[in-house]
N, C-alpha and C positions, 0 to 999 in steps of 0.2 A: 451397372453403369450409373454413375452419379450425375445428377442434373447440374447444369452450370449455375454458378452463384448469381443471385439477382444483381442487376446493375442499379446502383443508387440513382442514377440519372433517369431511369425508367420507373421510378417508384414514387408513391405519394406518402406524405407524412400523415400518420393517423393521430399521433400524440407526441408532444414535446414536453420534457420536464427537465428542470435544472436540478442538479444535485444540491444537497444541503449546504455544501461549502461554496457553491457558485462557480466552480471551476470547470464543470463538465455539463454538457447538455445531452440527455438521452432521448433519442427519437425512435418511436415505433413506426415502422414503415410497411407498406404492402407493395409488392412488385406488380407489374402489368399482368402477370399470369396468376396473381392471387396469393403468392407466398409472402408470409409475414416475417420480418426480421427487425433487428435493433441495431442502430448505429450510435456511436458515442463521439461527441465533438469536444475537444479540449483546446483551451487557449495555449498557443505555443509560446513558451517563455525561453529566455536565454539558457544556454546549457549550464547545468550545475555539475561541478567537478567533485569527485570523491577521492580523498587521499587515503590510500590503503595503509595498513600497518607496515608493509614492506617499503613504503615511501613512494610507490608508484601512484600515479593519478590516472583516473579513468572517468569517463562521462557517466553521470548518474543514469542508471538504467531502470526505469519503472517496471518493465517486464521481469527483470531479474529479482527485484524486490517483491513483486506480486507473487512470483513462484516461491521465493523464500518464505514469505509469510504463509502462503497456502500450505506448503509442506510442513512447516513447523507447528501450525495451530490445528491441523487436522480437521476434524468435524466440528470444532468449536466456533466456527464462523458459519452462519446460516446460509450464505449465498456468495457467489462470485462478486456481486455488487457490494456486499459488506467488506470483502477483502479490498476491493477497489477504493472504497471510502476510507479505509485505514491508510492505504498508500497515499491517497490524496491529502489526507491530513498531515501525514509525515512529510510529504514533499512541501506542503505549504509552510509548515513549521521550520523546515530546513532553510527555505528561501527567506524567511523572516530573520533567521539567525545570522545569515551570511549572504554576501552578494552573489558569490559563485563558487565558493570553495568550502567543503565540509570534510570531516574525517569519517571513516567507516564506523568509528565508535559513536559519533553523533547520530549517524543514521540508525544504528542498532538501538541506541538509547531513546530516540524519537519513536521507534516502533514500540518499544517497551512501554513508554508513557501512554501512547494511544491505546494499546491493548489493555493496559491496566484499567483504563476507564471503561472499556467495552466488555471485557470478559476475563476474569481472573485466571481461569484455567488456560486460556489461550496465552495470556501473559506469561505464566509459569512455563508453558511448553516452549515459547519462543526464547525466554530467558535461558532455559536449559541448553538450547542449541547455541545461542549467541555468546553466552558466558562459559560454555563448555563444561557443564556440570559433570562431576564424576562420582559424587557421593550424595547421600540423603542430606548430609550437613549443608551441602551447597544449596539445596532447595530451601531448607529452613532459614539459612542466612539471608537469601534474597527476599524471602517473605518478611522477615524481621526488618530488613533495610527499607523495603517498599512501604511498610506501614509507618516508618519513622519520618521519611522525607517525601517531598512533593515532586513536582515535575522537574526533570533534569535535562530537558531537550537541548538547551543551548550551552550546557556545561562542557 
């Protein structure tokens, strides 16, 4: 039998920290019965729409992107917080590039650019999924291209 989840209203804040990008506040809390837990607070922004290759549009889904990054980079991210920081940076870049409409290609390229700065192996793993690599030549090509050009988030 599992215990009920602690109620935020019945808890005390032990520590609050703002993330490096300033978009999220992480709060360590303790419930009235002594259980410790963490909450995250984010500023709610207007919906960002993503145009898919099929032409369909859908609302940008942070959780979907977090799961995609987590699956593709495997153990090359040290924590869930690091994956969250990658997605925060991607979302911030996308919002700077467009008011409310981006393509799925822009989303994937933004992830690639952020991962290239953080972890080269994670970058290559994500690229292999996003760009649908089928041969070793695909890996060699993307590495050559990455070394030649800089950021392509808004392209």
